[in-house]
N, C-alpha and C positions, 0 to 999 in steps of 0.2 A: 554860247547862249545862255541864258540862263533858263531853266522851265520851273512856272509854279503851279503844282494843282491847289484848288481848290473848291471845297467841300463846307455844308453849314444847312440843318434841315431845314432852315427861312430862308427863301428864294430874295427875296426881297436883300438883305444881311447880306447875302454873301454876292449878290449883281452890287452894292456899294464897297465890302470888300476889296474885289475884284476891280474894280477900276479902282481904288484908293492905291493898289498896287500897280495896276498900269502906271497911273500919277508918278508911283515914289518912281519908279523905273525910269521915267523918263526924265525926271529930276537929279538922278544921279546918271544919268547916260551911260546907263548899263541896257543891252541889250537884250530882249528877253519877250517872255508871251506866256500871257496867265489863262489856264483850264480850268473851267466853273465842270464841276463831278454832278453828274445826277444820279449815278444808281450806284454809291460808295459801297457795296457788298461785290459786287462787278470790279469796281477798280480795286478795293486791296485784294481781290484774288490777282490781280494780271499783276499788280505790282510785287507782291510776294513769288511771284513765279516768275517773275525778272524780266515778264512784258512790255512792261511799261516803266519808264526813271524818268527822272523827275531831281530838280536837284533840291524844289523847293515844298512841303507839302504843311498847309492851311486847313485844319482839320477842325469840326465843329468840339467844345469843349465834354457837350451833353456825350459823346464818345469817346471819352476818354479812359475805355477799357478797349477802346480800338484800335486807339490808337498809342496806347503802351506794345501793343501785340506787332504793330507795324513798325515799332521804333525798335524791337527787341529783333525783329529776322526780314525786313526787307535788302535785300541785296546791295542796290546799288547805293545805303547810307545816307539819302537825304536827310534835309534839316528839316525842322517839324517846330511849326510853328500853332500852341493853341488861341483856336477862337472863341468870343462870347463868355471873356473865365470871369467870373467873379473875383472881384480884389482879397478877399478872403483864401481866395481854394490859390493862390501865385504861387506856393512854397511847400513842401515837404508830400506829397502823396504819390509822386511817380518815381519807379526806380530807375528810368532814365529819362533826364530831364531833356524835356523842349530847346529849343536852340530862345524861344520869346515867348510870352501871353500878349494876345491883346484880349484888355477886358470889355466886359461886355456894352460902357461908352464907347468904346476902341474909336479913334479919330485919325485923318490920314497921317498927325502927325505919329500920332502911336505906330502906324503900319508900315514907316519911312524907317522908324530907327527898327521895329523887328525886321527890317529886308536886311538893313544894315549890320544887324547882327547876323543875320544866316550868312550873306554875304563874306564877310569876317570868315565865320568859319568853313565855307565853301574854298575861299581862297589857301588855310591852311593847311585843309583834303586834301587839293591841290597841290601845294607846293612840291618841291622834290624833299625826298626821304628817301632815309634807308631802312630797309626792312627786313626783319626776323621773325619767325619760325621758326619754333619747336614743337613737339608732342602737344603741351602745356598752354602756349597762346602765341596771338604775331603779335608785332610790335611794329608801329611809324614813328621813326624818330626823325624830325626835320632835321637835315644836314646844319641849319645854321644852329641846333643846338646841341652838338656833338664837340666838346671838345678836343678827344682822340681814343684811340681807340688800340687798344692794349693786350697783346697778346702774355698770358700769361694760364702753365697746366693743363695745355692743350687747348683754350678759350679763349676767346676774345670777350672783351670787357669794353662795351661801351659805355666813357666817361663824359656825362653831359653835365648843360649846364644848372642845370637841375640836379643834385646829389641821389635826390627819393626817384631820380629813373635811370639810374644807373642799372643797366643790364646783362650779361653775359651769355653767352653762346658757343659750342663746341662748334668751333671752326677752324683754321689757318690762315693766320695776318693776310701775309702773300696773296691769297685768295681773295682776301676780301679786299684790298688793295687792287687788286685788278675791278673788281665793280662798281669801283668809287670812282669820281671825276678825276681823273689825276689834277684840275686847275683849281683846285676846292682841298684834295687831301693829298701828303706829302708824308715819304719815308725820314724821320728827324733820326729814330736808332730801329735795331732787332725787332724793340717790342714794340715799338711808339706809331700809330701814323694819327697823326695830326692834322686837326684844321686851320688850313691857312687863315681863315677869317676870322676864328677867334686865340689867334698871337697878341698881345699888346707890345711885347719888344726881345729882342733877340741879343742876348748878353755872351760879345762874344769871350769874352776874359772869362770865364765859366763857363764858356763853352756848352749852353743851356740856351732853352727858349720859355720866356713867361710867360704866363698863359691868362685870357682876361677875370679869369677868377684868382688869379694870386697864383696857380698851381708852378711847378716846375720841371720840366722835361730835358735829363741830358741829351746831347746832340753825341752821334758816335761819330770817332773818327772818320768812315766809312762813308756815312752822308754830309760829312761837312760842308764837302763841297754844295752839296747840292744846292744846301742849306744855304748859303754865301751864296750863288745863283739867284736865289728869293729874294736876298736883302740884300742889293749891293750898299 
């Protein structure tokens, strides 16, 4: 179920947007509930304390500094939509961007687009991910984006479909292998754990795997029989 909270200083505008979201949920065949917020300060306190959890929060543009604080610190990490936004203010003034803006002349169609944008981001958040935690940062990488994991110099390097997202952390590849689903990742070499969904071709002559981005990984003799069972 998708839970949506809506606040606007104009109660009539808030009522209109709430109804537009209810209609959009029905049209999208998504089960959800829409909650109208009366006391923004109390709602924010409960949200930041973890007492409330919502998937989508719509907030008055007049409260954009308040919204900025919520976007930075809300533990449940919901998607945000700014309501009643003047067209000239749609970009460039916030550190953390909301999932969508609804302009001051917002229509039901605009609400529907905002909802779809939020649902897309929520789906990405909820999909299966590989989680990495270091002293400096925490990273969540969807399985589908991982090409392979490499063991090198007491570190595991995660190679992804986006080269700029490659990251490394201190670990042993054997331990990482146990934490990942065996139906998605398998060992082709002592140093490589590969995502089967991102393999383009098995080169039996060269005893290598060709990945979707064109990279080639060697298959060691120890794991060659296992690879052949996966690619009959």
